[in-house]
C-alpha positions as CSV (number, residue, x, y, z in Angstrom):
1,X,73.4,171.0,27.7
2,X,74.3,172.2,24.3
3,X,73.9,169.2,21.9
4,X,75.8,171.2,19.2
5,X,79.0,170.2,20.9
6,X,77.9,166.8,22.2
7,X,77.7,165.1,18.8
8,X,80.6,164.9,16.4
9,X,78.5,165.3,13.3
10,X,74.9,165.3,11.9
11,X,75.0,161.6,11.3
12,X,75.9,160.8,14.9
13,X,73.2,163.3,16.2
14,X,70.6,161.6,14.0
15,X,71.5,158.2,15.3
16,X,71.1,159.4,18.9
17,X,67.9,161.3,18.2
18,X,66.4,158.0,16.8
19,X,67.5,156.2,20.0
20,X,65.8,159.0,22.0
21,X,62.5,158.6,20.1
22,X,62.7,154.8,20.5
23,X,63.1,155.2,24.3
24,X,60.2,157.7,24.4
25,X,58.0,155.1,22.7
26,X,59.2,152.2,24.9
27,X,58.7,154.1,28.1
28,X,55.6,156.1,27.2
29,X,57.4,159.3,28.1
30,X,57.6,162.4,25.9
31,X,60.9,162.7,24.0
32,X,61.4,166.1,25.6
33,X,61.6,164.4,29.0
34,X,64.1,161.8,27.7
35,X,66.5,164.1,26.0
36,X,68.2,165.7,29.1
37,X,68.7,162.3,30.8
38,X,69.9,160.7,27.6
39,X,72.4,163.5,26.8
40,X,73.7,163.5,30.4
41,X,74.4,159.7,30.3
42,X,75.8,160.0,26.8
43,X,78.2,162.7,27.7
44,X,79.4,160.7,30.7
45,X,79.9,157.5,28.8
46,X,81.4,159.2,25.7
47,X,84.2,160.7,27.8
48,X,85.5,157.2,28.7
49,X,84.6,155.3,25.5
50,X,87.3,153.9,23.4
51,X,84.9,152.4,20.9
52,X,82.0,154.7,20.3
53,X,80.0,152.5,18.0
54,X,78.1,150.9,20.9
55,X,77.3,154.1,22.7
56,X,73.6,154.4,21.5
57,X,73.0,150.9,22.8
58,X,74.7,151.4,26.1
59,X,73.2,154.8,26.7
60,X,69.7,153.6,25.8
61,X,70.0,150.7,28.1
62,X,71.1,152.8,31.1
63,X,68.5,155.5,30.4
64,X,65.7,152.9,30.0
65,X,66.7,151.4,33.4
66,X,66.7,154.7,35.1
67,X,63.3,155.7,33.6
68,X,61.7,152.4,34.4
69,X,63.1,152.5,38.0
70,X,61.5,156.0,38.4
71,X,58.2,154.7,37.2
72,X,58.4,151.7,39.6
73,X,59.2,154.0,42.5
74,X,56.3,156.3,41.6
75,X,53.9,153.3,41.5
76,X,55.2,152.0,44.8
77,X,54.7,155.5,46.4
78,X,51.2,155.7,44.9
79,X,50.3,152.3,46.2
80,X,51.6,153.1,49.7
81,X,49.6,156.4,49.7
82,X,46.3,155.1,48.4
83,X,46.1,151.4,49.3
């Protein structure tokens, strides 16, 4: 995905990059792993958003849920395989 066309201006891009860094810290994942998922969710939600001020919060919440769900699934698979 080309982020040049995803964000309306540098300020919006900076806002979302900060949200990506925060998600990476909170989930313990590298930012490079968070970016594709974040931008995919952002693009989908942005298409339908009438008020865009809350997009960083909404996108972050959804991405965090997805990432934490993946971690939980991995832990359950590990537990099933080794315990």
